[in-house]
PASEBA-1860 file (N, C-alpha, C; in nm, 3 decimals):
! residues 293
1> MILELKDL> 7.162/9.915/-10.206/7.276/9.834/-10.129/7.208/9.762/-10.014 ~ 7.233/9.626/-10.011/7.185/9.536/-9.915/7.297/9.489/-9.842 ~ 7.296/9.496/-9.704/7.411/9.448/-9.622/7.376/9.339/-9.541 ~ 7.437/9.213/-9.533/7.418/9.115/-9.458/7.521/9.134/-9.328 ~ 7.468/9.177/-9.206/7.559/9.228/-9.103/7.652/9.099/-9.063 ~ 7.623/8.985/-9.072/7.718/8.877/-9.050/7.837/8.872/-9.124 ~ 7.836/8.929/-9.244/7.937/8.943/-9.338/8.031/9.064/-9.314 ~ 8.000/9.148/-9.218/8.079/9.266/-9.186/8.157/9.245/-9.056
9> NPAEKQYY> 8.280/9.317/-9.074/8.355/9.313/-8.939/8.292/9.410/-8.847 ~ 8.338/9.404/-8.723/8.280/9.496/-8.613/8.285/9.630/-8.641 ~ 8.389/9.703/-8.690/8.413/9.836/-8.737/8.303/9.884/-8.841 ~ 8.281/9.788/-8.935/8.199/9.820/-9.045/8.052/9.804/-8.984 ~ 8.011/9.729/-8.903/7.879/9.718/-8.849/7.866/9.848/-8.762 ~ 7.956/9.884/-8.685/7.937/10.011/-8.600/7.920/10.131/-8.689 ~ 8.001/10.143/-8.808/7.988/10.249/-8.897/7.836/10.265/-8.943 ~ 7.799/10.153/-9.001/7.648/10.159/-9.066/7.546/10.179/-8.961
17> LQHVVAPR> 7.543/10.123/-8.852/7.441/10.128/-8.750/7.451/10.276/-8.695 ~ 7.557/10.332/-8.664/7.563/10.457/-8.595/7.527/10.575/-8.707 ~ 7.544/10.537/-8.812/7.500/10.650/-8.912/7.346/10.653/-8.938 ~ 7.273/10.532/-8.943/7.135/10.525/-8.970/7.053/10.522/-8.846 ~ 7.101/10.483/-8.725/7.018/10.477/-8.612/7.065/10.607/-8.531 ~ 7.000/10.724/-8.569/7.047/10.855/-8.540/6.919/10.954/-8.562 ~ 6.915/11.060/-8.482/7.008/11.101/-8.385/6.990/11.033/-8.254 ~ 7.110/11.017/-8.166/7.096/10.957/-8.054/7.110/11.049/-7.939
25> PICFASTI> 7.032/11.067/-7.829/7.063/11.150/-7.715/7.190/11.116/-7.646 ~ 7.260/11.196/-7.583/7.374/11.173/-7.516/7.377/11.159/-7.367 ~ 7.415/11.048/-7.317/7.443/11.025/-7.175/7.559/11.078/-7.143 ~ 7.602/11.205/-7.050/7.713/11.222/-7.012/7.717/11.184/-6.864 ~ 7.784/11.065/-6.852/7.776/10.992/-6.730/7.905/11.028/-6.636 ~ 7.870/11.065/-6.517/7.976/11.087/-6.404/7.965/10.962/-6.308 ~ 8.080/10.904/-6.288/8.083/10.788/-6.198/8.206/10.802/-6.107 ~ 8.215/10.698/-6.023/8.322/10.698/-5.927/8.356/10.554/-5.882
33> DKAGNVNL> 8.482/10.543/-5.862/8.516/10.394/-5.818/8.539/10.391/-5.660 ~ 8.559/10.276/-5.598/8.578/10.269/-5.454/8.689/10.349/-5.405 ~ 8.796/10.373/-5.472/8.910/10.451/-5.443/8.870/10.600/-5.442 ~ 8.767/10.645/-5.497/8.730/10.786/-5.502/8.756/10.860/-5.637 ~ 8.812/10.773/-5.734/8.851/10.836/-5.854/8.728/10.855/-5.949 ~ 8.708/10.995/-5.981/8.587/11.031/-6.066/8.606/10.999/-6.206 ~ 8.518/10.967/-6.285/8.528/10.951/-6.428/8.400/11.034/-6.481 ~ 8.417/11.096/-6.606/8.316/11.166/-6.674/8.342/11.136/-6.835
41> SPFSFFNL> 8.230/11.066/-6.886/8.239/11.025/-7.017/8.102/11.034/-7.092 ~ 8.097/11.065/-7.216/7.979/11.060/-7.288/7.950/10.925/-7.360 ~ 7.812/10.896/-7.366/7.776/10.777/-7.432/7.639/10.797/-7.516 ~ 7.649/10.770/-7.646/7.533/10.798/-7.721/7.447/10.676/-7.750 ~ 7.482/10.560/-7.692/7.376/10.470/-7.681/7.302/10.470/-7.555 ~ 7.188/10.542/-7.562/7.123/10.592/-7.432/6.990/10.631/-7.472 ~ 6.899/10.601/-7.382/6.759/10.642/-7.390/6.684/10.625/-7.275 ~ 6.557/10.672/-7.282/6.447/10.646/-7.163/6.361/10.519/-7.197
49> FSSNPPIV> 6.337/10.433/-7.102/6.287/10.307/-7.135/6.158/10.295/-7.040 ~ 6.141/10.367/-6.930/6.025/10.345/-6.853/6.019/10.480/-6.763 ~ 5.884/10.519/-6.735/5.873/10.623/-6.654/5.809/10.586/-6.511 ~ 5.772/10.456/-6.490/5.716/10.414/-6.363/5.754/10.259/-6.345 ~ 5.861/10.223/-6.310/5.968/10.304/-6.241/6.045/10.378/-6.361 ~ 6.106/10.487/-6.315/6.172/10.587/-6.406/6.311/10.525/-6.437 ~ 6.319/10.457/-6.558/6.437/10.384/-6.603/6.498/10.447/-6.716 ~ 6.627/10.482/-6.717/6.712/10.503/-6.832/6.813/10.409/-6.859
57> VFSPARRV> 6.865/10.392/-6.984/6.963/10.290/-7.000/7.065/10.335/-7.097 ~ 7.182/10.317/-7.066/7.294/10.349/-7.146/7.403/10.247/-7.156 ~ 7.484/10.248/-7.267/7.574/10.124/-7.289/7.707/10.167/-7.325 ~ 7.801/10.142/-7.219/7.945/10.160/-7.256/7.982/10.039/-7.320 ~ 7.997/10.036/-7.456/8.032/9.917/-7.527/8.184/9.876/-7.506 ~ 8.218/9.768/-7.530/8.362/9.718/-7.527/8.426/9.769/-7.644 ~ 8.554/9.827/-7.643/8.610/9.885/-7.765/8.634/9.785/-7.864 ~ 8.597/9.849/-8.002/8.613/9.746/-8.108/8.752/9.708/-8.138
65> RDNTTKHT> 8.844/9.809/-8.122/8.979/9.787/-8.171/9.053/9.681/-8.085 ~ 9.033/9.671/-7.961/9.103/9.585/-7.867/9.036/9.515/-7.756 ~ 8.894/9.526/-7.769/8.815/9.455/-7.673/8.822/9.496/-7.512 ~ 8.879/9.621/-7.496/8.889/9.660/-7.353/8.769/9.724/-7.309 ~ 8.734/9.735/-7.185/8.628/9.802/-7.122/8.663/9.939/-7.082 ~ 8.561/10.028/-7.063/8.573/10.168/-7.020/8.571/10.195/-6.890 ~ 8.638/10.287/-6.824/8.643/10.320/-6.694/8.494/10.334/-6.645 ~ 8.399/10.381/-6.718/8.266/10.411/-6.655/8.198/10.279/-6.634
73> LQNVLEVP> 8.214/10.172/-6.707/8.169/10.037/-6.677/8.236/9.983/-6.555 ~ 8.359/9.991/-6.557/8.438/9.949/-6.433/8.376/10.012/-6.292 ~ 8.360/10.138/-6.313/8.321/10.217/-6.200/8.186/10.169/-6.142 ~ 8.080/10.163/-6.245/7.940/10.121/-6.191/7.939/9.992/-6.142 ~ 8.028/9.911/-6.179/8.038/9.773/-6.123/8.092/9.778/-5.981 ~ 8.171/9.874/-5.947/8.229/9.891/-5.813/8.124/9.961/-5.727 ~ 8.073/10.081/-5.779/7.997/10.165/-5.706/7.871/10.187/-5.801 ~ 7.754/10.115/-5.769/7.646/10.119/-5.862/7.566/10.240/-5.861
81> EVVINIVT> 7.623/10.366/-5.892/7.559/10.498/-5.884/7.625/10.565/-6.004 ~ 7.537/10.655/-6.061/7.574/10.751/-6.169/7.492/10.874/-6.181 ~ 7.551/10.981/-6.216/7.479/11.102/-6.259/7.480/11.112/-6.404 ~ 7.363/11.131/-6.473/7.345/11.153/-6.604/7.322/11.299/-6.621 ~ 7.421/11.369/-6.683/7.425/11.512/-6.716/7.374/11.536/-6.862 ~ 7.269/11.607/-6.891/7.223/11.614/-7.037/7.313/11.725/-7.101 ~ 7.349/11.679/-7.217/7.443/11.761/-7.303/7.358/11.875/-7.386 ~ 7.419/11.986/-7.382/7.333/12.094/-7.446/7.447/12.152/-7.548
89> YNMVQQTS> 7.400/12.246/-7.647/7.492/12.289/-7.749/7.607/12.367/-7.695 ~ 7.588/12.429/-7.595/7.707/12.529/-7.525/7.815/12.452/-7.473 ~ 7.797/12.324/-7.439/7.899/12.232/-7.383/7.938/12.114/-7.465 ~ 7.899/12.111/-7.612/7.929/11.990/-7.678/8.087/11.966/-7.698 ~ 8.155/12.077/-7.714/8.300/12.063/-7.750/8.374/12.005/-7.627 ~ 8.331/12.056/-7.501/8.399/12.005/-7.383/8.356/11.858/-7.372 ~ 8.243/11.830/-7.397/8.189/11.696/-7.393/8.275/11.590/-7.469 ~ 8.287/11.638/-7.590/8.377/11.566/-7.684/8.525/11.530/-7.617
97> LASCEFPK> 8.582/11.640/-7.579/8.711/11.645/-7.504/8.714/11.532/-7.397 ~ 8.581/11.531/-7.320/8.588/11.431/-7.200/8.581/11.286/-7.236 ~ 8.573/11.267/-7.373/8.562/11.124/-7.424/8.701/11.068/-7.461 ~ 8.806/11.161/-7.453/8.944/11.117/-7.464/8.971/11.004/-7.370 ~ 9.062/10.902/-7.399/9.087/10.792/-7.313/9.204/10.829/-7.217 ~ 9.173/10.906/-7.128/9.278/10.949/-7.038/9.297/10.830/-6.933 ~ 9.414/10.813/-6.862/9.425/10.722/-6.768/9.329/10.722/-6.650 ~ 9.305/10.627/-6.585/9.208/10.608/-6.492/9.217/10.704/-6.378
105> EINEFVKA> 9.337/10.743/-6.334/9.359/10.836/-6.230/9.331/10.981/-6.260 ~ 9.311/11.016/-6.397/9.288/11.136/-6.451/9.129/11.177/-6.438 ~ 9.109/11.308/-6.380/8.969/11.335/-6.379/8.934/11.414/-6.497 ~ 8.817/11.369/-6.583/8.790/11.437/-6.697/8.715/11.576/-6.658 ~ 8.666/11.592/-6.545/8.616/11.724/-6.520/8.721/11.824/-6.541 ~ 8.842/11.797/-6.473/8.955/11.888/-6.495/8.997/11.904/-6.630 ~ 9.024/11.785/-6.699/9.060/11.799/-6.844/8.975/11.871/-6.942 ~ 8.846/11.851/-6.928/8.741/11.917/-7.002/8.702/12.047/-6.963
113> GFTEIAAS> 8.735/12.097/-6.840/8.711/12.227/-6.794/8.574/12.243/-6.731 ~ 8.510/12.124/-6.688/8.377/12.130/-6.627/8.393/12.141/-6.469 ~ 8.288/12.182/-6.401/8.282/12.207/-6.260/8.208/12.104/-6.184 ~ 8.271/12.037/-6.102/8.206/11.937/-6.001/8.126/12.004/-5.915 ~ 7.994/11.960/-5.877/7.904/11.986/-5.768/7.862/11.866/-5.703 ~ 7.837/11.872/-5.585/7.790/11.754/-5.512/7.655/11.708/-5.543 ~ 7.629/11.579/-5.564/7.481/11.533/-5.580/7.426/11.537/-5.445 ~ 7.284/11.514/-5.451/7.220/11.526/-5.321/7.224/11.390/-5.242
121> IVKPPMVK> 7.215/11.274/-5.317/7.215/11.148/-5.263/7.303/11.032/-5.333 ~ 7.356/11.059/-5.432/7.466/10.967/-5.472/7.607/11.015/-5.469 ~ 7.692/10.921/-5.487/7.831/10.961/-5.458/7.908/11.036/-5.582 ~ 7.876/11.005/-5.711/7.944/11.078/-5.807/7.900/11.223/-5.826 ~ 7.985/11.309/-5.861/7.944/11.446/-5.874/7.859/11.490/-5.998 ~ 7.803/11.596/-5.999/7.725/11.642/-6.117/7.809/11.752/-6.182 ~ 7.774/11.757/-6.316/7.829/11.881/-6.387/7.741/11.991/-6.382 ~ 7.817/12.086/-6.318/7.741/12.216/-6.293/7.684/12.282/-6.420
129> ESKVQMEC> 7.774/12.268/-6.533/7.746/12.343/-6.655/7.621/12.280/-6.742 ~ 7.581/12.159/-6.684/7.461/12.099/-6.767/7.337/12.157/-6.697 ~ 7.230/12.174/-6.790/7.113/12.233/-6.745/7.009/12.127/-6.667 ~ 7.037/12.007/-6.694/6.968/11.896/-6.634/7.055/11.781/-6.580 ~ 7.046/11.749/-6.460/7.120/11.627/-6.409/7.034/11.536/-6.346 ~ 7.051/11.408/-6.352/6.987/11.305/-6.299/7.051/11.203/-6.215 ~ 7.029/11.216/-6.089/7.096/11.128/-6.002/7.032/10.982/-6.010 ~ 7.119/10.883/-6.024/7.056/10.752/-6.052/7.135/10.641/-5.968
137> KVVEVKPL> 7.055/10.524/-5.940/7.122/10.408/-5.895/7.112/10.316/-5.999 ~ 7.227/10.230/-6.012/7.230/10.132/-6.111/7.164/10.012/-6.073 ~ 7.058/9.967/-6.135/6.975/9.858/-6.107/7.040/9.735/-6.150 ~ 7.101/9.728/-6.264/7.155/9.596/-6.322/7.252/9.646/-6.441 ~ 7.364/9.575/-6.456/7.445/9.578/-6.567/7.443/9.453/-6.645 ~ 7.385/9.461/-6.767/7.363/9.337/-6.841/7.460/9.337/-6.962 ~ 7.558/9.247/-6.965/7.650/9.232/-7.081/7.585/9.173/-7.197 ~ 7.608/9.224/-7.316/7.554/9.179/-7.440/7.646/9.084/-7.522
145> GNEGGAGN> 7.774/9.062/-7.473/7.872/8.984/-7.544/8.000/9.001/-7.486 ~ 8.105/8.924/-7.537/8.234/8.932/-7.484/8.338/8.972/-7.595 ~ 8.301/9.025/-7.705/8.379/9.058/-7.812/8.387/9.211/-7.830 ~ 8.475/9.262/-7.907/8.489/9.413/-7.931/8.361/9.447/-7.990 ~ 8.308/9.566/-7.947/8.195/9.632/-7.989/8.056/9.584/-7.913 ~ 8.071/9.485/-7.831/7.960/9.436/-7.748/7.917/9.540/-7.640 ~ 7.798/9.566/-7.632/7.741/9.658/-7.542/7.734/9.601/-7.405 ~ 7.717/9.686/-7.305/7.689/9.647/-7.168/7.570/9.748/-7.117
153> LVICEVLV> 7.458/9.695/-7.105/7.344/9.775/-7.070/7.349/9.823/-6.916 ~ 7.355/9.939/-6.892/7.360/9.998/-6.769/7.226/10.051/-6.737 ~ 7.149/9.978/-6.666/6.997/9.995/-6.641/7.000/10.084/-6.505 ~ 6.948/10.218/-6.518/6.948/10.310/-6.411/6.815/10.340/-6.371 ~ 6.786/10.364/-6.246/6.664/10.410/-6.192/6.685/10.557/-6.161 ~ 6.598/10.660/-6.220/6.638/10.800/-6.168/6.570/10.824/-6.049 ~ 6.656/10.882/-5.937/6.610/10.899/-5.815/6.578/11.054/-5.797 ~ 6.658/11.140/-5.856/6.656/11.297/-5.846/6.679/11.349/-5.970
161> MHIDDSLL> 6.602/11.454/-6.008/6.623/11.526/-6.124/6.651/11.669/-6.093 ~ 6.761/11.737/-6.142/6.774/11.872/-6.119/6.764/11.960/-6.240 ~ 6.670/12.057/-6.258/6.634/12.123/-6.382/6.671/12.264/-6.348 ~ 6.747/12.328/-6.437/6.780/12.470/-6.427/6.653/12.549/-6.457 ~ 6.616/12.651/-6.366/6.508/12.742/-6.383/6.493/12.816/-6.522 ~ 6.615/12.817/-6.595/6.610/12.880/-6.718/6.532/12.800/-6.822 ~ 6.505/12.684/-6.802/6.441/12.597/-6.895/6.289/12.584/-6.885 ~ 6.245/12.669/-6.768/6.105/12.646/-6.741/6.027/12.770/-6.790
169> DSNRKIDQ> 5.886/12.740/-6.820/5.803/12.843/-6.855/5.731/12.894/-6.742 ~ 5.644/12.997/-6.761/5.562/13.054/-6.657/5.494/12.966/-6.570 ~ 5.457/12.850/-6.616/5.371/12.742/-6.542/5.481/12.642/-6.476 ~ 5.614/12.663/-6.477/5.698/12.583/-6.420/5.713/12.438/-6.494 ~ 5.686/12.447/-6.620/5.693/12.331/-6.706/5.805/12.353/-6.800 ~ 5.864/12.250/-6.847/5.987/12.257/-6.940/5.935/12.321/-7.066 ~ 6.010/12.415/-7.124/5.987/12.472/-7.259/6.087/12.392/-7.344 ~ 6.043/12.320/-7.430/6.131/12.242/-7.516/6.225/12.321/-7.588
177> RKIDHVAR> 6.180/12.431/-7.638/6.251/12.528/-7.716/6.376/12.587/-7.653 ~ 6.384/12.575/-7.513/6.500/12.645/-7.461/6.608/12.550/-7.418 ~ 6.605/12.414/-7.444/6.706/12.327/-7.397/6.820/12.319/-7.480 ~ 6.803/12.329/-7.611/6.916/12.315/-7.721/6.987/12.184/-7.702 ~ 6.912/12.079/-7.689/6.969/11.953/-7.704/7.067/11.909/-7.807 ~ 7.174/11.834/-7.778/7.270/11.792/-7.875/7.250/11.629/-7.901 ~ 7.254/11.592/-8.002/7.259/11.446/-8.038/7.363/11.397/-8.124 ~ 7.401/11.273/-8.129/7.503/11.217/-8.210/7.454/11.147/-8.319
185> LGGDWYCV> 7.524/11.141/-8.439/7.488/11.075/-8.557/7.621/10.990/-8.584 ~ 7.637/10.962/-8.718/7.753/10.882/-8.741/7.880/10.959/-8.748 ~ 8.010/10.892/-8.738/8.122/10.956/-8.738/8.137/11.077/-8.658 ~ 8.187/11.193/-8.718/8.204/11.310/-8.646/8.081/11.403/-8.642 ~ 7.971/11.344/-8.692/7.841/11.431/-8.709/7.760/11.431/-8.577 ~ 7.709/11.558/-8.545/7.609/11.585/-8.439/7.497/11.666/-8.490 ~ 7.404/11.680/-8.427/7.289/11.782/-8.451/7.262/11.848/-8.327 ~ 7.174/11.973/-8.342/7.133/12.048/-8.238/6.981/12.066/-8.261
193> VNENNLFQ> 6.900/12.048/-8.143/6.758/12.068/-8.147/6.737/12.206/-8.084 ~ 6.684/12.292/-8.185/6.652/12.437/-8.135/6.521/12.473/-8.209 ~ 6.487/12.605/-8.183/6.356/12.648/-8.238/6.360/12.654/-8.383 ~ 6.454/12.661/-8.453/6.473/12.660/-8.593/6.434/12.535/-8.643 ~ 6.445/12.416/-8.583/6.413/12.286/-8.653/6.314/12.208/-8.566 ~ 6.250/12.266/-8.468/6.133/12.204/-8.392/6.007/12.226/-8.461 ~ 5.931/12.103/-8.459/5.807/12.116/-8.518/5.719/12.030/-8.429 ~ 5.582/12.039/-8.437/5.481/11.956/-8.354/5.405/11.875/-8.446
201> VPKPNTQL> 5.372/11.751/-8.400/5.292/11.661/-8.466/5.191/11.614/-8.366 ~ 5.062/11.653/-8.383/4.956/11.619/-8.283/4.935/11.468/-8.247 ~ 4.935/11.416/-8.138/4.930/11.276/-8.111/4.779/11.237/-8.135 ~ 4.773/11.128/-8.185/4.628/11.067/-8.192/4.592/11.036/-8.034 ~ 4.470/11.061/-7.980/4.425/11.049/-7.849/4.338/10.907/-7.858 ~ 4.256/10.897/-7.753/4.180/10.774/-7.742/4.092/10.750/-7.861 ~ 4.059/10.850/-7.929/3.968/10.837/-8.043/4.068/10.809/-8.170 ~ 4.027/10.688/-8.259/4.117/10.659/-8.363/4.106/10.759/-8.472
209> GIGVDSLP> 4.197/10.774/-8.553/4.193/10.840/-8.676/4.129/10.751/-8.769 ~ 4.065/10.816/-8.882/3.996/10.735/-8.974/4.090/10.645/-9.068 ~ 4.218/10.692/-9.087/4.318/10.607/-9.157/4.328/10.660/-9.307 ~ 4.439/10.638/-9.363/4.457/10.668/-9.501/4.381/10.589/-9.598 ~ 4.340/10.458/-9.558/4.251/10.376/-9.629/4.121/10.419/-9.640 ~ 4.073/10.517/-9.551/3.939/10.566/-9.555/3.919/10.705/-9.634 ~ 4.041/10.750/-9.676/4.029/10.874/-9.759/3.988/10.854/-9.900 ~ 3.904/10.944/-9.972/3.860/10.926/-10.104/3.992/10.892/-10.196
217> LSLRNSKI> 3.947/10.798/-10.284/4.059/10.756/-10.389/4.137/10.873/-10.453 ~ 4.068/10.985/-10.471/4.128/11.101/-10.525/4.239/11.156/-10.457 ~ 4.220/11.156/-10.335/4.325/11.206/-10.241/4.444/11.106/-10.223 ~ 4.416/10.984/-10.219/4.510/10.876/-10.212/4.600/10.879/-10.320 ~ 4.538/10.888/-10.431/4.624/10.891/-10.553/4.661/11.026/-10.615 ~ 4.660/11.123/-10.527/4.706/11.250/-10.559/4.855/11.267/-10.591 ~ 4.877/11.347/-10.699/5.019/11.361/-10.747/5.064/11.481/-10.667 ~ 4.980/11.542/-10.586/5.019/11.684/-10.520/5.052/11.647/-10.375
225> LSGNNLGM> 4.955/11.581/-10.314/4.961/11.557/-10.176/5.055/11.456/-10.123 ~ 5.152/11.481/-10.032/5.249/11.386/-9.982/5.188/11.290/-9.880 ~ 5.283/11.185/-9.851/5.229/11.104/-9.743/5.218/11.165/-9.617 ~ 5.308/11.261/-9.585/5.277/11.348/-9.457/5.144/11.414/-9.464 ~ 5.105/11.470/-9.591/4.983/11.544/-9.601/4.871/11.452/-9.575 ~ 4.874/11.319/-9.641/4.756/11.223/-9.618/4.762/11.177/-9.458 ~ 4.879/11.174/-9.395/4.873/11.135/-9.269/4.798/11.243/-9.174 ~ 4.811/11.362/-9.204/4.735/11.462/-9.135/4.585/11.464/-9.162
233> LANVHDMP> 4.555/11.446/-9.294/4.410/11.434/-9.326/4.339/11.311/-9.267 ~ 4.418/11.207/-9.253/4.368/11.087/-9.205/4.361/11.075/-9.048 ~ 4.402/11.171/-8.989/4.418/11.170/-8.833/4.314/11.243/-8.774 ~ 4.191/11.251/-8.859/4.051/11.311/-8.784/3.980/11.183/-8.745 ~ 3.893/11.205/-8.654/3.821/11.105/-8.588/3.695/11.065/-8.666 ~ 3.645/11.159/-8.749/3.531/11.145/-8.842/3.547/11.212/-8.965 ~ 3.492/11.151/-9.064/3.517/11.217/-9.200/3.442/11.359/-9.203 ~ 3.529/11.462/-9.224/3.460/11.606/-9.226/3.350/11.620/-9.310
241> AIDPSFDD> 3.266/11.707/-9.296/3.149/11.757/-9.374/3.172/11.890/-9.418 ~ 3.108/11.928/-9.523/3.122/12.063/-9.579/3.051/12.159/-9.488 ~ 3.134/12.265/-9.448/3.095/12.364/-9.357/3.038/12.482/-9.445 ~ 2.908/12.514/-9.436/2.855/12.621/-9.529/2.914/12.758/-9.491 ~ 2.957/12.781/-9.361/3.007/12.905/-9.318/3.152/12.921/-9.366 ~ 3.221/12.824/-9.414/3.352/12.841/-9.469/3.365/12.929/-9.575 ~ 3.444/13.047/-9.559/3.451/13.150/-9.651/3.598/13.179/-9.688 ~ 3.644/13.154/-9.800/3.777/13.160/-9.860/3.786/13.214/-9.991
249> NHLKQIIQ> 3.844/13.324/-10.010/3.851/13.405/-10.140/3.933/13.317/-10.234 ~ 4.050/13.259/-10.197/4.124/13.187/-10.291/4.048/13.055/-10.341 ~ 3.984/12.992/-10.259/3.896/12.874/-10.290/3.790/12.924/-10.390 ~ 3.720/13.039/-10.376/3.627/13.093/-10.468/3.687/13.118/-10.606 ~ 3.815/13.172/-10.605/3.872/13.192/-10.740/3.906/13.062/-10.797 ~ 3.957/12.961/-10.733/3.984/12.825/-10.793/3.864/12.778/-10.860 ~ 3.741/12.785/-10.785/3.613/12.722/-10.850/3.572/12.799/-10.976 ~ 3.592/12.935/-10.955/3.567/13.020/-11.073/3.632/12.998/-11.197
257> YYSINPED> 3.765/12.989/-11.172/3.856/12.972/-11.314/3.881/12.830/-11.352 ~ 3.846/12.733/-11.262/3.894/12.591/-11.314/3.768/12.491/-11.322 ~ 3.651/12.548/-11.287/3.537/12.453/-11.279/3.517/12.390/-11.406 ~ 3.547/12.450/-11.525/3.524/12.392/-11.661/3.633/12.275/-11.693 ~ 3.720/12.266/-11.604/3.823/12.149/-11.629/3.841/12.080/-11.506 ~ 3.776/11.978/-11.478/3.792/11.902/-11.348/3.928/11.867/-11.317 ~ 4.002/11.819/-11.404/4.141/11.777/-11.354/4.235/11.902/-11.334 ~ 4.217/12.009/-11.391/4.284/12.142/-11.342/4.239/12.182/-11.208
265> MERELHSY> 4.108/12.182/-11.190/4.056/12.217/-11.067/4.102/12.125/-10.942 ~ 4.109/11.999/-10.965/4.155/11.911/-10.868/4.289/11.945/-10.830 ~ 4.371/11.963/-10.930/4.512/11.994/-10.909/4.535/12.128/-10.832 ~ 4.461/12.220/-10.866/4.466/12.351/-10.777/4.410/12.334/-10.633 ~ 4.306/12.262/-10.617/4.246/12.246/-10.484/4.361/12.168/-10.404 ~ 4.418/12.064/-10.463/4.516/11.983/-10.394/4.632/12.073/-10.339 ~ 4.662/12.150/-10.440/4.783/12.228/-10.425/4.757/12.336/-10.303 ~ 4.637/12.397/-10.313/4.609/12.481/-10.207/4.594/12.412/-10.063
273> AKKLLESG> 4.534/12.309/-10.063/4.517/12.216/-9.941/4.645/12.182/-9.897 ~ 4.735/12.144/-9.970/4.875/12.116/-9.942/4.948/12.244/-9.860 ~ 4.912/12.358/-9.912/4.969/12.488/-9.852/4.913/12.498/-9.711 ~ 4.769/12.480/-9.697/4.710/12.497/-9.582/4.748/12.395/-9.477 ~ 4.768/12.273/-9.526/4.820/12.159/-9.419/4.956/12.205/-9.375 ~ 5.052/12.252/-9.467/5.190/12.278/-9.419/5.195/12.398/-9.336 ~ 5.087/12.479/-9.330/5.071/12.593/-9.228/4.998/12.553/-9.105 ~ 4.960/12.435/-9.097/4.880/12.379/-8.970/4.729/12.402/-8.983
281> DLGGAWQV> 4.681/12.439/-9.092/4.538/12.463/-9.104/4.473/12.322/-9.155 ~ 4.458/12.226/-9.066/4.381/12.099/-9.111/4.242/12.118/-9.160 ~ 4.165/12.198/-9.069/4.026/12.221/-9.088/4.010/12.285/-9.223 ~ 4.077/12.389/-9.247/4.069/12.463/-9.384/4.101/12.367/-9.493 ~ 4.210/12.303/-9.490/4.242/12.203/-9.597/4.132/12.105/-9.623 ~ 4.061/12.060/-9.531/3.961/11.960/-9.553/3.850/12.031/-9.618 ~ 3.824/12.158/-9.583/3.688/12.231/-9.648/3.739/12.256/-9.792 ~ 3.860/12.284/-9.830/3.906/12.308/-9.967/3.891/12.189/-10.035
289> LLAGS> 3.934/12.066/-9.986/3.918/11.934/-10.049/3.776/11.888/-10.082 ~ 3.699/11.919/-9.981/3.554/11.885/-9.994/3.495/11.959/-10.090 ~ 3.537/12.092/-10.121/3.475/12.163/-10.225/3.474/12.098/-10.372 ~ 3.575/12.016/-10.379/3.594/11.944/-10.508/3.525/11.831/-10.520 ~ 3.464/11.777/-10.411/3.402/11.637/-10.397/3.266/11.632/-10.481
END
């Protein structure tokens, strides 16, 4: 299927974009107007865009159905401050409830059952139940259009961050496994980030990886090794050499039983290397593959 977005109506554009640009972190924004009316509302058009200065951006879009604007947008134009409360799994249902379009004088803290606590330097209150709250000043509000579905970029500088001690490890650093972040997808779909679905990918550092194009042709053309496997193998800084001290009984068995048939041995070596890669043993996988070269 190929879609020309100019041929779609606003609701169709929103549908496809929200399903494929996902998961999206949720900005749970508490704001206040000049009269002191508090608003609390979630927005999934949200992310971090700079660390120095510390800038996050969220976008309360104009409603697709009637082109009206949201109370959050109206509030930050009156009082350019916001608290962004990070949404976790244990508060996601209440957060969804807060997205209901209550009248302006209705406080979503009360309707959704959240607890207001005073921020340290901005006027809007914080959500006590959130494990991380960011007090922000609004640097700029940038409209992206005047029609229904048009975003309004609320560019915020983070001034103060509150982090619950339960998220910290023994070194007072954040343990990613403890947060239980929630993110939005398309329609009614959400996802949760927890220890069951977290994984690590080592970052390339100042030394460049050799690249997939530098791998031996037999590896690049492998019917066993996946693109992810090749990416791991190619993220070494120099082509590995055979290590005479590498001792692996399964490798010995492969060489012993399949050496008379090079194609079968290559298949078995690639299969074993794949298993090692998926267990995180990059060095062992390279030694297995080098044994067949």
